[in-house]
N, C-alpha and C positions, 0 to 999 in steps of 0.2 A: 533779650539775651541776658542771662544772669551775669553777676560779677565774675563768677568762676570762668564762664566761657569767654568773657571779654579778656580776662588775663591770659587764658590759653591761646586765644587768637592772636594776641599781640606779641607772644614770646616764641612762637614756633616757626622755623624756616620752612619754605616749600620743599616738597619731596623731590629728590633728583629724578629726572625723567628716565634714567637708566641706571641699573646696578651692574657692577662687574664682580663676579664671584671668583674665588681663588682658583677654581678649576677651569676658568676661561669662559664660563657662561656669561651671557649678556641678557639681563632681564628688563623687559619693558614695563615700567611701573604705571604707565598710563592706561593700561588695560586691566580688566578684572575678569577672571582671576589671574594672578601672577603664575606663570607656568615655569616650573623649575625641574630640570632633569636630574635624576638621581639613580645611581647604579643599584641601589637597594630595592627600589620599587617602581622604577620607570619614571613617568612624568607625574609630578605632583602639582596640584592646582590649589593655590592659596587664595580663597575668595573672601575679600573683606566686605562684600555686599551682604554676606550672611550675618554680620553683626548689626542687625537692623535696630536694636534697642539703643545702641551707643550713639551719642551725638557725633556729627561729622568730625569735629575737632579731636574727639577722643580716638576715633578711628585713625585720624591722621597721625596722632602720636603713637598709636599701636603700629602703624605702617613704618614709621621711622625706626622703632625698636626692632621690628622684624627685619628691616633692611640692614640694620647694623649686624644682626646675627648672621644673615645670609652672606655678608661680606667678610665675616671673621670665623664662622664655625661651619660645621658640616650641614648639609641639607637635611640629613636624618634628624639631627638635633633640633633644627628649626621646625621641622614638621611636627616633632613631638611637642614642642612648646606651643605651636600654633593650635593644634587640635585639643590640647588640654585647656587652653584658654577658651576655645570654642565650646568645650564641654561646660565650662563655668558660665558662659553667656547663655547657653540653652537652659541650664538648670536654675540660674539666679534671676534671669530677666525674661523668662518665658511669657510673663503677663505684662511686661512694661510696654508703654506706647513707643512707637518708632521714634528714634532720635532723642529720647528724653533723658537717658542716663548720662549725666555730665561728668561723673567720676565714680570710681569703685569705692564704696563705703564698707565699713566693718560689717554692717548688717548683711551685705551681699555675700561676703566671705563666710560668715557664720551660717548663712542659709545654705550655701554650697557645701560647707563642711558637713552639715546635718544630713545631706542627701547621699554622702559617700559612705561606703562600707569599710570594714577593716582592710579588705583586700584592694580597695580603690583609693584609699586616703592619700596615697603617694601622688595622685594627680594634683592635689592642693600644693604639694611641695614643688611641683613643676611650675604651677601658676605663680608661686612666690618668686621663683627665679626670674620669670618674665617681668613681673611687676616691679621688683626691686631693681632690675637692670634698667628698666625704663626711667625710674626715678634718678638713678645715678647718671644716666645720659642726658638728663634735663628734659625728658619727654614724659615725666610721671603723670599718671592719671588716676592715682589713688589718694584718698584722704590721708592726712598725717596720722590719724587714729588707726586706720587700716594698716598702714606701713609699720607703725609701732607694734601692732599685734602680730603681724607677720614676722617681724624681727625676733620676737620673743617666743613665738609659738613653737612647740615641739611637734614636728610633723614626721611620722615614721616614713622611711623610704620604702621603695619596692623591696619586699623580703628577698634576701640573697642567701644562697647556700642551703635553703631548706630542702630542696629536691635531692641534693647530694647527701646531706646529713641523714635524711630519713630513708634514703634509697627508694624514693617514690617510684612505684612501678610504671607510672605513665609519663613522668618528667625527669626522673633521675637516670643514672648510668644504666646501660644495658648489662645484663648478666652475661656470663660466658655462653650459656645455652642460647640466650637471645641473639648473641652475635652470630653463632652458628646458623640460627634460623634466618637471620638477615642475609647472610651469605647465600644460603640455599635459595631464598626467595628471589634474590637478584639473578642468580644463575637460571632458575626456572623461568622467570619472567622473560629473560633474554632468549632462552631456548625456545620458548613458545611464541616468540615474536610479539610479545605484548609491549615491549619497550625497545627503543632504538639504541644504537651504540653509544650515543651521547649520554642518555640516562644511565646506561650500564656503567660507563666510566665515571660519571659523577657520583654514583652510589659507592663505588669502590674507593674513590679518592676520599670521600667522607669517612669510610671505614678505616682507611689506612692512616689518615692524617688528622682527623677530627677538626677540619677547618670550618670557618663560618661560611654561610651561603654567599655572603658578599665577596669573600675571597675566591670562591668558586667562580662567581660571575666575573671577577676581575682577571682571571687567568687568560693569558694569550698563548698561542701555539709556541712562541719562542721561549716560554718558561720551562719547557721540557728540554733539559740538556742531556745529550747522549755522549758519553765518554767512552771511546774505544779502549778495549783492554788487550793486554798481551796474549791472553788465551783465545782471542778471537771473538769473545762474547762481550757485548756492550754493557756498560754500567749506566744507570740512569739517576739523574738528580732533577728534582722539581723545585723551581723557584716559586715560593708562595708569597703573594703580596700581603703585607701587613694589614692594610685596609682599615685599621681602626686606631691609628696613633694620632694623638692630638697635635695639631699644628702641621700635619702631613697630609698630602693627597693620597688617594687610594694606592697608587703604584710608586710612591716615593721610596719605599724601603721594602726589602724582601728577606725571607729566611729560606735558605737552601736546605732541602730535605732529601736524604738518600731515598731512592725510590725502588721498591721491590721490582725485580726483573719482570714479573708477570704484569704488574700494574704499569710499568714503563712500556711494555709491548702493547698493552691495551690502549694507552694514550697515543702511541705511535699509529695504531690502526685508526683511531679517531681522527688524527690529523690527516692521514691519508684519505679518509672518507670525506673530510671537509673540502678537499680540492674542488669537488664538483659544485660547491655552494659559493665559491669566491667569484662572484660575477661583477662586482663593483670595482672598476679600474681606479677609482679615486681613493680607495683604501690601500695603503702600502702593503706590499706582499708580506712583510714581517710584522704587521700590526693586526692581523686577524685574531679574533677571539678563539679560545679553545672550544667554547660552547656557543655556536652561532645561532642568532635569532633572525627574525625577519625584518625588524625595524632598525632604521639607521638613525633617526632623529630624536628618539625618546631617551637617549642617554647623554651624559655629559661629553664634552669634547674629548677625543682620544678613545672613546669606547663604542664606536660605530658597530652595530650588529651584535653587540654583547647581549646575551640573555640577562635579564635583571635577576637579582638574588631572590626576590619573592617568587618569580616564576620557576626557578630551579628548585627551591625548597618545596613549593607546592607539588611539583611533579614527583619528586622523590617521596614525599609524604604519602601521596596517593598510591604510588606503586607499592610501598611497604605495607600500608594499612590494608590495601586490597588483598595482598598475599598473606599477611601474617596477623592482621587485626591488632598490631602493636602501634602505639603512638610513636611517631618518629619525626624528629626535626634535627637540625644541625647542632643545636645546643646539647642534645642528648649524646650525639657522637663525640662532642668535645668533652662532656662529662666522663664518658666512658674511657677515652684515651687518658685523661688526667687521672682518673680513679685507678685504672690498671697500673699506671706508673707508680702511683702512691702505694698501692698494695704490693708492688714488687720492690719497694724500698727506695724509690727515687726521692731526692730532696725537693724542697719547695722551689729551689732555683732551677733545677732541671725541668720540673713541671711547667714553671712559668716560661722557660725558654721554648719548650715544645709547643705551648699554646700561643706563643708570640706575644706574651704579656710584657709590658715595659717594667713591671715591678711584681712583687709577690703578694700584694694585698688581696688578690682574688683567689689564691690557691690554697689558703689555709684550710678551707673546708674539706679538701681532699685528704689531708694528712692528719686531721684531728682523730683522736681515739673515739670510737663509737661503740655502743653496746653490742651491735651485731658482730663486731670483730671478735668477741669472746668465743662465739661458736666457731668462727673460722680458725682461731688459734687452737681450740680443742681438737678440731678436725686435723690440723697440721700435726698436733702432738701424736694423734693416732697413727698418722702416716709415717712420722719420723721415729716412732718407738722401736720398730725392728732395726732401723739403721743405728740408733743410739745403743741398742742392746747387742749389736753385732760384735763389739769388743766385749768379750765375756771374761777376760782375764783380770789381773790385778796389777796396778801400777805401783812399783816399789822403787825405793831409792837404792842406788848402787852401794850405798854404805850399809844397807840392810844386811843382817846376819845371813839370811838365806842366799842373798846375791853374792856375798863375799865367799861363802863356803860352797857355792854351786860348782860341781865338777865341770871341767872344760868340755866334756862330752855332752853336757846338758845345755850348754850355752848356744844361743841361736844367732846366726849371722846370715846376711844376704851378700854372698861373695860377688854378686853382679853389680853392686854399688861400687863405682870407680874409686871414689875417695874415701868411702866409709865402710868398705866391705869387711875390714878387720875389727870394727867396733861391734860389740854384741848388742843385739836388739833387746835381749833379756835372757831368761833361762826357763827351762821347762820344770814345772813343779810336780810332774808325774813320774812315778817310779816304775816305768815299764816302757813298752814300745807302742807306736801308733803309725798309722799309714796316712796321716794328714799331710797335705802339701805344704811343706815347710819352705820359707818361714811365714809366707802370707797367710796360710790357713791357721797359723798359730794364734792370730789375732781374734779368731772366733772360738778359741778353746778356753774353757774356764781354768785350765791348769797353767796357762801362760802367765809368767811373771815378767811384765815389761819393765825395763829399766828406764828411769826418768831421764837419763842422759843418752839414751840410745838414738840412733839416726832414723827416728820414725818419720820426720819430715821428708827425708830423702826417699823413704819408701813410698810415701804419698805422692811425691812429685813423679817418681818413676811410674806409678800406677796411672796417674792422670795422663802422662805422656803416652803411655801404651794405649790407653783408652782413646785418646785423640787420634792416634795413628790408625786405629781400627775404624774409627768413625770416618776419617778421611778416605780410607780405602773403600768403605762401604758407599760413600757418596760418589766416588769415582765410578763405581760399578753402576749405581743408580743413574747417574748422568749419561753413561754410555747407552743405557737402555731407554732413557727418557725420550719421547717423541719430540720432534721440533715444535709442534703446536698441539695443544689439547683440542679435541673435537667435542663441541657441545651442540648436538642436534643440527649438524650441518654448518654451524658457525665456527669459524677459525678464531677462537678467543681463549684467553687465559682463564684459569680458575680464579674464583674470588679469593682474596687475601684477607684472612681475619686479622683483627687487631691483636 
């Protein structure tokens, strides 16, 4: 045994026989692999026997480091660290004799770096996190030279925001036309009985709220809150678990989102359908998942029978890709929600709140100026040109000679204005008669001379109020004629709700 191994053997404590995770899991470290339940992907198996090239004392130090992360961080984070280090082992020690690698040297890291591409170099950054943490905990298994190089190395992270900034057609936000296609695809798949009610509801929750797959997996039936209304129709609120806040468990915090009535009714129907699947008396009645799976023991405590996030995401992706040939995942739905909000003028704080982000670091990509926005603005200019040109008159000061000398008969008023009916809006610059509808129609006449101190804002407020009254009246008529439930090929289900 070399001097290195003798020093390692004399300074490392034995591994605890059991680990206790923040979510209540208990891990037996005496078996290999370690089995860790995670809502993201189900049961993870961390096998240390796969590190055959490492000396047993190096493996023991690695186990101590992984155990620390399991007790302090999320399982998903630990899994990422573990498999990136496994990738290093496979790449750098493929030809090493079993048990011969006594520590990680700089040559090993450089060899691994040379095997990575521009798109996978981020893995070396993940390995650095693990190796430096092990050294800080007193379980280091890197040479001083390797640690010094890691400390100074500039390792690019996983590229962020590129899909959004470039409007990548396969990974960026969906376009408005694609959203309509997705809605139609979900409706058609449900109509043709290709998908069940749970898949249908999951797809529309993604469309409406842009949640992560893990948030979908964490939903319980009690997260749908039904609020009775005075008009006899219910209002719906969906409590969405944050599921990705550092230092918190999956259901430690929530964000309440107003839920469209059709989506709310759809979730109610799913909960009603779930009744026939609740056959385990050991699960409390108010603790059943919204999306029920068949396995009870592959999830962390408190998530019995929850479908894991990977299963839900895979199912939705397969449905959409089969129907539309579009690439679909929960990240694209999140991108779409945020990008639509940004295009509609929402602030970065509003976008961060809608996405459930603790800060605004990740939302700048949605509000940055992009070259493709020029075409959008040009298109908007074409649309708004008739509106901007609707006022064809001339704005003049009341002190203008024409305004001062205009006869009383040519001055225009709106006597219907309660407080400003006596104040002139302006005067007519035409020397004759017309049959235009005064005074509103005058705003579209090139002969109109609008006074800059006229009650124009009151006119606008009156027009908006009148328009809203007509809209409300039309909605009342529509709602009177609207059927209680839409019929989709024999299924009593609501229409899809676009973002």
